[in-house]
N, CA and C atoms as a LAMMPS dump frame, in Angstrom:
ITEM: TIMESTEP
0
ITEM: NUMBER OF ATOMS
168
ITEM: BOX BOUNDS ff ff ff
-5.0000000000000000e+02 5.0000000000000000e+02
-5.0000000000000000e+02 5.0000000000000000e+02
-5.0000000000000000e+02 5.0000000000000000e+02
ITEM: ATOMS id mol type element x y z
1 1 1 N 7.126 6.043 -2.938
2 1 2 C 7.469 4.614 -2.583
3 1 3 C 8.641 3.948 -2.802
4 2 1 N 9.02 3.04 -2.196
5 2 2 C 10.209 2.415 -2.668
6 2 3 C 10.131 1.27 -3.63
7 3 1 N 11.038 0.973 -4.188
8 3 2 C 10.711 -0.094 -4.953
9 3 3 C 11.357 -1.217 -4.365
10 4 1 N 12.309 -1.325 -3.415
11 4 2 C 12.936 -2.239 -2.843
12 4 3 C 11.95 -2.811 -1.634
13 5 1 N 11.423 -3.948 -1.614
14 5 2 C 10.65 -4.381 -0.779
15 5 3 C 11.419 -4.82 0.689
16 6 1 N 12.76 -4.894 0.487
17 6 2 C 13.546 -5.27 1.439
18 6 3 C 14.034 -3.859 2.363
19 7 1 N 13.789 -2.955 1.902
20 7 2 C 13.985 -1.533 2.29
21 7 3 C 12.715 -0.768 2.472
22 8 1 N 11.642 -1.216 3.461
23 8 2 C 10.598 -0.539 3.462
24 8 3 C 10.529 0.952 4.05
25 9 1 N 9.965 2.013 3.638
26 9 2 C 9.66 3.364 4.256
27 9 3 C 8.946 3.472 5.453
28 10 1 N 8.189 2.606 5.608
29 10 2 C 6.998 3.013 6.639
30 10 3 C 6.931 1.927 7.865
31 11 1 N 8.118 1.173 7.622
32 11 2 C 8.077 0.093 9.025
33 11 3 C 9.511 -0.306 8.851
34 12 1 N 9.58 -1.254 9.93
35 12 2 C 11.109 -1.948 10.057
36 12 3 C 11.56 -2.792 8.945
37 13 1 N 12.522 -2.837 8.622
38 13 2 C 13.273 -3.845 7.767
39 13 3 C 12.848 -5.317 8.11
40 14 1 N 12.47 -6.074 7.297
41 14 2 C 12.069 -7.398 7.498
42 14 3 C 13.168 -8.399 7.929
43 15 1 N 13.141 -9.084 8.814
44 15 2 C 14.061 -10.453 9.368
45 15 3 C 13.875 -11.543 8.182
46 16 1 N 14.377 -11.852 7.236
47 16 2 C 14.229 -12.946 6.419
48 16 3 C 15.119 -14.172 6.786
49 17 1 N 14.761 -15.091 6.466
50 17 2 C 15.613 -16.351 6.898
51 17 3 C 15.484 -17.064 5.504
52 18 1 N 16.761 -18.191 5.376
53 18 2 C 16.473 -18.805 4.133
54 18 3 C 15.362 -19.595 3.623
55 19 1 N 15.032 -19.148 2.338
56 19 2 C 13.771 -19.702 2.056
57 19 3 C 12.456 -18.948 2.086
58 20 1 N 12.664 -17.751 2.699
59 20 2 C 11.556 -16.646 2.93
60 20 3 C 11.417 -16.045 1.764
61 21 1 N 10.307 -15.587 1.289
62 21 2 C 9.961 -14.671 0.262
63 21 3 C 9.441 -13.534 0.532
64 22 1 N 9.882 -12.588 0.349
65 22 2 C 9.339 -11.291 1.046
66 22 3 C 8.1 -10.707 0.111
67 23 1 N 7.007 -10.491 0.668
68 23 2 C 5.706 -10.028 -0.095
69 23 3 C 5.349 -8.625 0.416
70 24 1 N 4.535 -7.827 -0.098
71 24 2 C 4.024 -6.822 0.522
72 24 3 C 2.375 -6.722 0.127
73 25 1 N 1.406 -6.149 0.917
74 25 2 C 0.052 -6.166 0.73
75 25 3 C -0.328 -4.632 0.997
76 26 1 N -1.341 -4.153 0.612
77 26 2 C -2.167 -2.897 0.858
78 26 3 C -2.368 -3.024 2.015
79 27 1 N -2.519 -1.851 2.68
80 27 2 C -3.016 -1.645 3.899
81 27 3 C -3.524 -0.164 3.837
82 28 1 N -3.801 0.2 5.169
83 28 2 C -4.621 1.699 5.143
84 28 3 C -3.479 3.031 4.574
85 29 1 N -2.196 2.753 5.069
86 29 2 C -0.925 3.42 4.826
87 29 3 C -0.759 3.54 3.223
88 30 1 N -0.737 2.601 2.575
89 30 2 C -0.583 2.431 1.115
90 30 3 C -1.327 3.508 0.331
91 31 1 N -2.605 3.184 0.238
92 31 2 C -3.56 4.065 -0.592
93 31 3 C -3.519 5.622 -0.287
94 32 1 N -3.034 5.756 1.061
95 32 2 C -3.09 7.265 1.813
96 32 3 C -1.944 7.856 1.306
97 33 1 N -0.685 7.25 1.177
98 33 2 C 0.459 7.813 0.798
99 33 3 C 0.082 7.961 -0.85
100 34 1 N -0.238 7.018 -1.635
101 34 2 C -0.265 7.069 -2.91
102 34 3 C -1.309 8.402 -3.36
103 35 1 N -2.46 8.504 -2.708
104 35 2 C -3.464 9.673 -2.875
105 35 3 C -2.536 11.136 -2.356
106 36 1 N -1.871 11.026 -1.349
107 36 2 C -1.187 12.199 -1.018
108 36 3 C -0.089 12.466 -2.044
109 37 1 N 0.407 11.84 -2.73
110 37 2 C 1.58 11.707 -3.608
111 37 3 C 0.992 12.106 -4.814
112 38 1 N -0.123 11.919 -5.238
113 38 2 C -0.614 12.441 -6.55
114 38 3 C -1.14 13.681 -6.435
115 39 1 N -1.522 14.108 -5.322
116 39 2 C -1.804 15.773 -4.984
117 39 3 C -2.961 16.217 -6.106
118 40 1 N -4.42 15.549 -5.939
119 40 2 C -5.327 15.697 -6.901
120 40 3 C -5.555 17.102 -6.507
121 41 1 N -5.533 18.049 -7.471
122 41 2 C -5.99 19.599 -7.129
123 41 3 C -7.616 19.777 -7.137
124 42 1 N -7.818 20.205 -5.71
125 42 2 C -9.332 20.5 -5.501
126 42 3 C -10.326 19.371 -5.632
127 43 1 N -9.631 18.032 -5.597
128 43 2 C -10.615 16.976 -5.581
129 43 3 C -10.528 16.083 -4.466
130 44 1 N -11.59 15.292 -4.144
131 44 2 C -11.613 14.519 -3.006
132 44 3 C -11.94 13.07 -3.377
133 45 1 N -11.322 12.099 -2.834
134 45 2 C -11.342 10.794 -3.392
135 45 3 C -12.54 10.068 -2.21
136 46 1 N -13.515 9.42 -2.532
137 46 2 C -14.039 8.835 -1.699
138 46 3 C -14.255 7.373 -1.992
139 47 1 N -13.38 6.554 -1.654
140 47 2 C -13.121 4.971 -1.56
141 47 3 C -14.876 4.231 -1.062
142 48 1 N -15.876 4.561 -1.431
143 48 2 C -16.834 3.956 -0.633
144 48 3 C -17.509 2.617 -1.474
145 49 1 N -16.737 1.997 -2.175
146 49 2 C -17.541 0.767 -3.024
147 49 3 C -17.637 -0.27 -2.117
148 50 1 N -18.494 -1.067 -1.829
149 50 2 C -18.501 -2.191 -0.922
150 50 3 C -17.999 -3.564 -1.341
151 51 1 N -17.634 -4.258 -0.469
152 51 2 C -16.992 -5.643 -1.176
153 51 3 C -17.56 -6.231 -1.827
154 52 1 N -18.971 -6.327 -1.698
155 52 2 C -20.007 -7.071 -2.391
156 52 3 C -20.048 -6.692 -3.867
157 53 1 N -19.62 -5.467 -4.19
158 53 2 C -19.564 -5.051 -5.4
159 53 3 C -18.639 -5.728 -6.177
160 54 1 N -17.482 -6.114 -5.696
161 54 2 C -16.453 -6.862 -6.079
162 54 3 C -16.658 -8.56 -6.327
163 55 1 N -17.522 -9.134 -5.918
164 55 2 C -17.795 -10.454 -5.822
165 55 3 C -17.948 -11.108 -7.19
166 56 1 N -17.332 -12.158 -7.273
167 56 2 C -17.751 -12.729 -8.574
168 56 3 C -18.647 -13.56 -8.853
């Protein structure tokens, strides 16, 4: 993963105008890349917690 939000690895470079603030958000690619990079030996991640479990 890159630390430079202005130089993404998985998409096109953003076109920014004066006053724009670049942001990033998690999508399906982000957790997939993180899990693949961690290389858990012989383990499987099952992210099956429903949204309701996080409700305040």
